[in-house]
N, C-alpha and C positions, 0 to 999 in steps of 0.2 A: 784546790785545784783540780783534785780526783772529784771531788764532789760536782763541781761544775761539769766536769766531762760527763760523769753519770747522768746529770740531770738532763744535758743535752742529748746524750742517746736515748734516753726514755722518752723525750719529746719527740724525736725523730721516728721511733719504732712502735714504743707502747702507748702513744697517746693520739694516734692517727684520728681524724675525725670521721664520724660516721658518714659524712658528705661523700667522702671519697670512694665509699663501698658501692659496688655497682647494683642497683635494684633494678627490676624491670616491671612496669605496670601493665594491667590487662587493658582490653579494649574499653574506652570509655572513660579512662583514668589516665592522669598524667603525673609525672615526677615534679614532686616540689621539694626540694631538698633531699632528705632521706626517707621521704614517705610518699606514698601515691594518694591523690586526692581525686575526686569527680571533677571532670573537665567544667571548669566554669563554677566550682564552688570550693569550699574549704573541708568540706567532708571527707574524711578518710576512705580509701578502699585498700583492700589488701593487695600485696604485691605478688607477683608469680615469678617461678623459677625462669631464668634468662635462657633464651634458646641459643646456645653458643655464643660466639662473641660477635654481637652486632656490629656491623659495619657503620663507620661515621657517615651520618648524612652529609650531603653535598653542603648545605649551608650551616653546618654546626648544630648538633641537636643536643648540646648540655648533658651527654651521658645518657640520653634514654634510648630505650630499646627500639631498634628499627624493625617495622613489620613490613614484609614485602606483601604488596597486594597481588591476589593471585591473577594471572591472565586469563580473561574471559575471551573464550573462542568467539570468532566473529559469528553473528547470529545465521542461521541458515534462513533461506528464502522462502518464507511462506506463502501460501497461495493468497492473492488478493482478496478472493470471495470464498472463504474456507466452509461456509455453511450452504446447506439448499436455499434457506431464505435469502442470503445475501447474493447467491448466484442467479436467483429467479428475478431480484431486485436489478442486478446489472443487466440481465438478459433485457428486461422492459426497458432500461435505459437506452440500450444499445438500439431496439426497433424504434425507440421515440427518435433517436439522433438520426437514423437512417430516413425515417419518417419525414422529419423536420427539414433535413438537406434535400431530399426529394420534392417536397412541396415546393419549396423555395426555388430550385433551380428549373423543374420541370414544369411547374404552373407559372412561375413569373415570365417565362420564355416559352410557353407552350406553342407547339407549331400545329401545322394542319393535322399532321398524324396523331398527335396527343389529342386534339379535339375529336378526331374520328374515333378514337379510343373511349373517350369520355360518352360520345354517343351509344357505342357499341355495348358498353358495359351498363349504361345508365347511371354512372357516377360522374360525379363532380371531379374535377382535377385533384383536390385535395384528398378527397375520399379513396380516389383511384390510387394515389401515391402510398396513402396508410396501408391498403390492402395488399399492395406490392411489397411494401416494407415488412408487413407482417409475415409474408412466406419468407422472409429471411430469419426467422427465429431460431431455426435450427443452427444456423451459422452464428448466430449472438450467443446461444447456449454454448457452442464450441469456443468461442472467444472468451467468455466468463470464466470458463472451466481451465483455459489455457494461461491465464494471466496470473503472474506472480509479482510479489512487491517489488523484487529486482530487475523486473522486465521493463521495457519501453512499451508502452501501451500501443504506440503506432507500429512498432515492429512486429507485435503480435496481431494487431489488425491487418496488416499486410499479408501476413501467414494465411489468414482465415479469410480474409476479403479480396486479396489481390488480383486473384484471377477473374473478379467482374469490377475491376476499376477502383479498388478500396486502397488508397494510399495513406491516407490519415485518418484517425477516429471519426466514424460518422459518415464517410463517403464511400459510395459504393453504385453500381448500376442495380436498383432494386428489381427491376423489369427482369433480370437475369437470374434472380434468386429461385424461381419458380415457375410453374407452367403459366400460360396465359391466362390472363381473368376470363371467367366465363362471361359469355353474351348476356345481355340482360333478357329475361324472360318476356318483358314488355316487347321488345324488339323481335322475340321469336314467334310471338302470336299476332303482332300489329301487321295489319295488310295495308300499304298504302294505295290511295284511291286509284292512282294510275295503273297499279297491277289489277284492282278490281275491275276497271274498264275494259282493259287489254283483254282480260278473261271473258267479257261478255262478248266482245267484239268477235271472237273466235267461235261463238255458238252460233 
């Protein structure tokens, strides 16, 4: 009877299975019984000292060490165009957008005043709108430098172009970006026949 009791005590305390011992595995390894193996393989890798008492995972973790993923701070809001080259490209795109909108609306629905400006400047309507849009380049540079990834580009556009009718990207009164375009040299030196005859009649 004593022999049986002794064997029972030894089996309870002296012959505990190694699987009950807590081991912790490094990153890239997982626990397989009482050893660590590389994930997806049977090759063993060394165990590491357990860091305190790991909290049991919510779904049951089979005694594995629990690693807390560090909290990554939210990313800062970087510039949309961080380099001079990218800002130059964005500036050119801005001028092109202004020019395209101006050509569509001003030339498709050109009125007498617009046609008079075409004659005065010696430019076609599309060429005149491109020249006017190019005078907005300084504003486009400011827009490209002010835009950040976390901004709404229409909000930034309104801050830069809102005073000349810019409500969404590409919209604005391009004729208000700079001074009036120069009169064509041909218009300055051209003398109309009626003017020439008037001058002769006064002699």
